[in-house]
N, CA, C and O atoms as CSV, one atom per row, in Angstrom:
chain,resi,resn,atom,element,x,y,z
A,1,UNK,N,N,22.066,34.350,-37.165
A,1,UNK,CA,C,21.604,34.027,-35.851
A,1,UNK,C,C,22.772,33.563,-34.981
A,1,UNK,O,O,22.883,33.965,-33.823
A,2,UNK,N,N,23.640,32.721,-35.534
A,2,UNK,CA,C,24.794,32.245,-34.778
A,2,UNK,C,C,25.702,33.413,-34.422
A,2,UNK,O,O,26.154,33.524,-33.282
A,3,UNK,N,N,25.969,34.274,-35.380
A,3,UNK,CA,C,26.821,35.444,-35.138
A,3,UNK,C,C,26.232,36.318,-34.035
A,3,UNK,O,O,26.961,36.772,-33.154
A,4,UNK,N,N,24.937,36.556,-34.072
A,4,UNK,CA,C,24.271,37.372,-33.047
A,4,UNK,C,C,24.394,36.708,-31.672
A,4,UNK,O,O,24.683,37.372,-30.676
A,5,UNK,N,N,24.173,35.401,-31.631
A,5,UNK,CA,C,24.258,34.685,-30.358
A,5,UNK,C,C,25.649,34.801,-29.746
A,5,UNK,O,O,25.791,34.948,-28.532
A,6,UNK,N,N,26.678,34.734,-30.597
A,6,UNK,CA,C,28.050,34.794,-30.101
A,6,UNK,C,C,28.460,36.222,-29.760
A,6,UNK,O,O,28.939,36.490,-28.658
A,7,UNK,N,N,28.271,37.134,-30.705
A,7,UNK,CA,C,28.793,38.491,-30.503
A,7,UNK,C,C,27.958,39.334,-29.552
A,7,UNK,O,O,28.509,40.098,-28.760
A,8,UNK,N,N,26.658,39.210,-29.615
A,8,UNK,CA,C,25.798,40.071,-28.798
A,8,UNK,C,C,25.439,39.406,-27.467
A,8,UNK,O,O,25.450,40.051,-26.418
A,9,UNK,N,N,25.127,38.131,-27.521
A,9,UNK,CA,C,24.661,37.442,-26.319
A,9,UNK,C,C,25.761,36.698,-25.573
A,9,UNK,O,O,25.556,36.255,-24.443
A,10,UNK,N,N,26.929,36.557,-26.198
A,10,UNK,CA,C,28.052,35.895,-25.543
A,10,UNK,C,C,27.951,34.382,-25.469
A,10,UNK,O,O,28.527,33.768,-24.571
A,11,UNK,N,N,27.229,33.773,-26.395
A,11,UNK,CA,C,27.091,32.313,-26.391
A,11,UNK,C,C,28.453,31.650,-26.583
A,11,UNK,O,O,29.263,32.093,-27.398
A,12,UNK,N,N,28.691,30.593,-25.829
A,12,UNK,CA,C,29.943,29.844,-25.970
A,12,UNK,C,C,29.724,28.496,-26.631
A,12,UNK,O,O,30.661,27.922,-27.184
A,13,UNK,N,N,28.518,27.987,-26.585
A,13,UNK,CA,C,28.147,26.732,-27.235
A,13,UNK,C,C,26.739,26.894,-27.796
A,13,UNK,O,O,25.874,27.507,-27.170
A,14,UNK,N,N,26.523,26.338,-28.979
A,14,UNK,CA,C,25.203,26.385,-29.602
A,14,UNK,C,C,24.820,24.949,-29.938
A,14,UNK,O,O,25.597,24.217,-30.551
A,15,UNK,N,N,23.621,24.553,-29.533
A,15,UNK,CA,C,23.156,23.178,-29.731
A,15,UNK,C,C,21.982,23.144,-30.695
A,15,UNK,O,O,21.190,24.083,-30.774
A,16,UNK,N,N,21.889,22.038,-31.426
A,16,UNK,CA,C,20.761,21.808,-32.329
A,16,UNK,C,C,20.453,20.319,-32.300
A,16,UNK,O,O,21.356,19.493,-32.172
A,17,UNK,N,N,19.187,19.983,-32.418
A,17,UNK,CA,C,18.779,18.585,-32.474
A,17,UNK,C,C,18.194,18.263,-33.832
A,17,UNK,O,O,17.463,19.064,-34.414
A,18,UNK,N,N,18.523,17.076,-34.334
A,18,UNK,CA,C,18.017,16.635,-35.634
A,18,UNK,C,C,17.438,15.235,-35.485
A,18,UNK,O,O,18.097,14.329,-34.975
A,19,UNK,N,N,16.212,15.072,-35.931
A,19,UNK,CA,C,15.552,13.776,-35.908
A,19,UNK,C,C,16.287,12.808,-36.821
A,19,UNK,O,O,16.692,13.169,-37.926
A,20,UNK,N,N,16.457,11.563,-36.348
A,20,UNK,CA,C,17.104,10.541,-37.175
A,20,UNK,C,C,16.394,10.435,-38.518
A,20,UNK,O,O,15.165,10.432,-38.587
A,21,UNK,N,N,17.178,10.349,-39.574
A,21,UNK,CA,C,16.628,10.259,-40.920
A,21,UNK,C,C,16.556,11.590,-41.636
A,21,UNK,O,O,16.343,11.623,-42.848
A,22,UNK,N,N,16.730,12.691,-40.919
A,22,UNK,CA,C,16.704,14.018,-41.545
A,22,UNK,C,C,18.133,14.363,-41.973
A,22,UNK,O,O,18.781,15.236,-41.397
A,23,UNK,N,N,18.595,13.656,-42.988
A,23,UNK,CA,C,19.984,13.762,-43.434
A,23,UNK,C,C,20.349,15.143,-43.968
A,23,UNK,O,O,21.486,15.589,-43.812
A,24,UNK,N,N,19.396,15.818,-44.593
A,24,UNK,CA,C,19.688,17.149,-45.140
A,24,UNK,C,C,19.967,18.162,-44.027
A,24,UNK,O,O,20.864,18.994,-44.159
A,25,UNK,N,N,19.216,18.096,-42.953
A,25,UNK,CA,C,19.455,19.011,-41.835
A,25,UNK,C,C,20.782,18.694,-41.150
A,25,UNK,O,O,21.523,19.604,-40.779
A,26,UNK,N,N,21.080,17.420,-40.983
A,26,UNK,CA,C,22.354,17.028,-40.372
A,26,UNK,C,C,23.520,17.494,-41.244
A,26,UNK,O,O,24.534,17.956,-40.720
A,27,UNK,N,N,23.388,17.378,-42.561
A,27,UNK,CA,C,24.448,17.823,-43.471
A,27,UNK,C,C,24.646,19.335,-43.387
A,27,UNK,O,O,25.778,19.817,-43.424
A,28,UNK,N,N,23.558,20.073,-43.274
A,28,UNK,CA,C,23.660,21.531,-43.145
A,28,UNK,C,C,24.404,21.896,-41.861
A,28,UNK,O,O,25.292,22.748,-41.880
A,29,UNK,N,N,24.051,21.264,-40.758
A,29,UNK,CA,C,24.736,21.553,-39.496
A,29,UNK,C,C,26.228,21.252,-39.600
A,29,UNK,O,O,27.052,22.019,-39.102
A,30,UNK,N,N,26.577,20.153,-40.238
A,30,UNK,CA,C,27.999,19.822,-40.403
A,30,UNK,C,C,28.716,20.872,-41.246
A,30,UNK,O,O,29.849,21.243,-40.938
A,31,UNK,N,N,28.068,21.354,-42.303
A,31,UNK,CA,C,28.688,22.413,-43.133
A,31,UNK,C,C,28.905,23.691,-42.337
A,31,UNK,O,O,29.844,24.440,-42.607
A,32,UNK,N,N,28.043,23.946,-41.360
A,32,UNK,CA,C,28.169,25.134,-40.522
A,32,UNK,C,C,29.199,24.950,-39.405
A,32,UNK,O,O,29.501,25.897,-38.679
A,33,UNK,N,N,29.735,23.739,-39.264
A,33,UNK,CA,C,30.752,23.488,-38.255
A,33,UNK,C,C,30.270,22.765,-37.014
A,33,UNK,O,O,31.047,22.556,-36.082
A,34,UNK,N,N,28.992,22.376,-36.982
A,34,UNK,CA,C,28.463,21.626,-35.842
A,34,UNK,C,C,29.012,20.199,-35.879
A,34,UNK,O,O,29.285,19.651,-36.947
A,35,UNK,N,N,29.167,19.611,-34.696
A,35,UNK,CA,C,29.606,18.229,-34.577
A,35,UNK,C,C,28.595,17.463,-33.734
A,35,UNK,O,O,28.065,18.005,-32.764
A,36,UNK,N,N,28.317,16.198,-34.093
A,36,UNK,CA,C,27.402,15.400,-33.270
A,36,UNK,C,C,28.036,15.115,-31.913
A,36,UNK,O,O,29.210,14.755,-31.832
A,37,UNK,N,N,27.258,15.278,-30.852
A,37,UNK,CA,C,27.793,15.057,-29.508
A,37,UNK,C,C,26.983,14.046,-28.700
A,37,UNK,O,O,27.466,13.555,-27.679
A,38,UNK,N,N,25.768,13.726,-29.129
A,38,UNK,CA,C,24.960,12.753,-28.391
A,38,UNK,C,C,23.887,12.169,-29.298
A,38,UNK,O,O,23.314,12.870,-30.132
A,39,UNK,N,N,23.621,10.884,-29.128
A,39,UNK,CA,C,22.536,10.217,-29.853
A,39,UNK,C,C,21.464,9.813,-28.860
A,39,UNK,O,O,21.749,9.258,-27.799
A,40,UNK,N,N,20.237,10.099,-29.223
A,40,UNK,CA,C,19.088,9.732,-28.412
A,40,UNK,C,C,18.195,8.807,-29.241
A,40,UNK,O,O,18.484,8.558,-30.411
A,41,UNK,N,N,17.143,8.311,-28.660
A,41,UNK,CA,C,16.268,7.366,-29.351
A,41,UNK,C,C,15.720,7.931,-30.660
A,41,UNK,O,O,15.595,7.207,-31.647
A,42,UNK,N,N,15.395,9.212,-30.668
A,42,UNK,CA,C,14.749,9.799,-31.859
A,42,UNK,C,C,15.559,10.878,-32.554
A,42,UNK,O,O,15.197,11.311,-33.648
A,43,UNK,N,N,16.658,11.324,-31.934
A,43,UNK,CA,C,17.394,12.427,-32.553
A,43,UNK,C,C,18.871,12.398,-32.180
A,43,UNK,O,O,19.296,11.664,-31.288
A,44,UNK,N,N,19.632,13.214,-32.887
A,44,UNK,CA,C,21.052,13.419,-32.605
A,44,UNK,C,C,21.230,14.867,-32.192
A,44,UNK,O,O,20.671,15.771,-32.814
A,45,UNK,N,N,22.008,15.089,-31.143
A,45,UNK,CA,C,22.309,16.458,-30.699
A,45,UNK,C,C,23.647,16.864,-31.303
A,45,UNK,O,O,24.625,16.117,-31.255
A,46,UNK,N,N,23.666,18.071,-31.874
A,46,UNK,CA,C,24.871,18.648,-32.454
A,46,UNK,C,C,25.284,19.860,-31.634
A,46,UNK,O,O,24.446,20.536,-31.038
A,47,UNK,N,N,26.598,20.129,-31.610
A,47,UNK,CA,C,27.102,21.300,-30.885
A,47,UNK,C,C,28.092,22.061,-31.761
A,47,UNK,O,O,28.910,21.477,-32.472
A,48,UNK,N,N,27.988,23.373,-31.683
A,48,UNK,CA,C,28.943,24.273,-32.331
A,48,UNK,C,C,29.655,25.036,-31.232
A,48,UNK,O,O,29.016,25.619,-30.356
A,49,UNK,N,N,30.967,25.032,-31.279
A,49,UNK,CA,C,31.764,25.813,-30.331
A,49,UNK,C,C,32.423,26.927,-31.139
A,49,UNK,O,O,33.505,26.738,-31.695
A,50,UNK,N,N,31.772,28.089,-31.205
A,50,UNK,CA,C,32.320,29.198,-31.983
A,50,UNK,C,C,33.667,29.644,-31.423
A,50,UNK,O,O,33.938,29.446,-30.239
A,51,UNK,N,N,34.519,30.245,-32.265
A,51,UNK,CA,C,35.782,30.773,-31.765
A,51,UNK,C,C,35.519,31.825,-30.693
A,51,UNK,O,O,34.519,32.542,-30.738
A,52,UNK,N,N,36.422,31.901,-29.745
A,52,UNK,CA,C,36.285,32.914,-28.697
A,52,UNK,C,C,36.412,34.305,-29.296
A,52,UNK,O,O,37.088,34.502,-30.305
A,53,UNK,N,N,35.761,35.253,-28.668
A,53,UNK,CA,C,35.834,36.638,-29.134
A,53,UNK,C,C,37.271,37.115,-29.128
A,53,UNK,O,O,38.025,36.865,-28.187
A,54,UNK,N,N,37.640,37.814,-30.206
A,54,UNK,CA,C,38.962,38.396,-30.294
A,54,UNK,C,C,40.050,37.405,-30.668
A,54,UNK,O,O,41.222,37.772,-30.741
A,55,UNK,N,N,39.673,36.143,-30.907
A,55,UNK,CA,C,40.652,35.136,-31.277
A,55,UNK,C,C,40.513,34.888,-32.771
A,55,UNK,O,O,39.443,34.519,-33.255
A,56,UNK,N,N,41.601,35.094,-33.488
A,56,UNK,CA,C,41.618,34.871,-34.931
A,56,UNK,C,C,41.715,33.382,-35.221
A,56,UNK,O,O,42.427,32.662,-34.522
A,57,UNK,N,N,41.007,32.912,-36.245
A,57,UNK,CA,C,41.129,31.531,-36.677
A,57,UNK,C,C,41.926,31.524,-37.974
A,57,UNK,O,O,41.836,32.452,-38.778
A,58,UNK,N,N,42.704,30.470,-38.164
A,58,UNK,CA,C,43.551,30.374,-39.358
A,58,UNK,C,C,42.886,29.511,-40.385
A,58,UNK,O,O,43.435,29.302,-41.466
């Protein structure tokens, strides 16, 4: 889904929200490269900034 969003739809940022206490979902997002960017009363917002198209990552 992330690959499709980036390559086909041109997404530059992908966001996900996780309810506080859902540690397994937060851990999965971190493994995928998401970083927490905001805390709210009931959840944490995570953001993934995929590499730009045509840019190689090392």
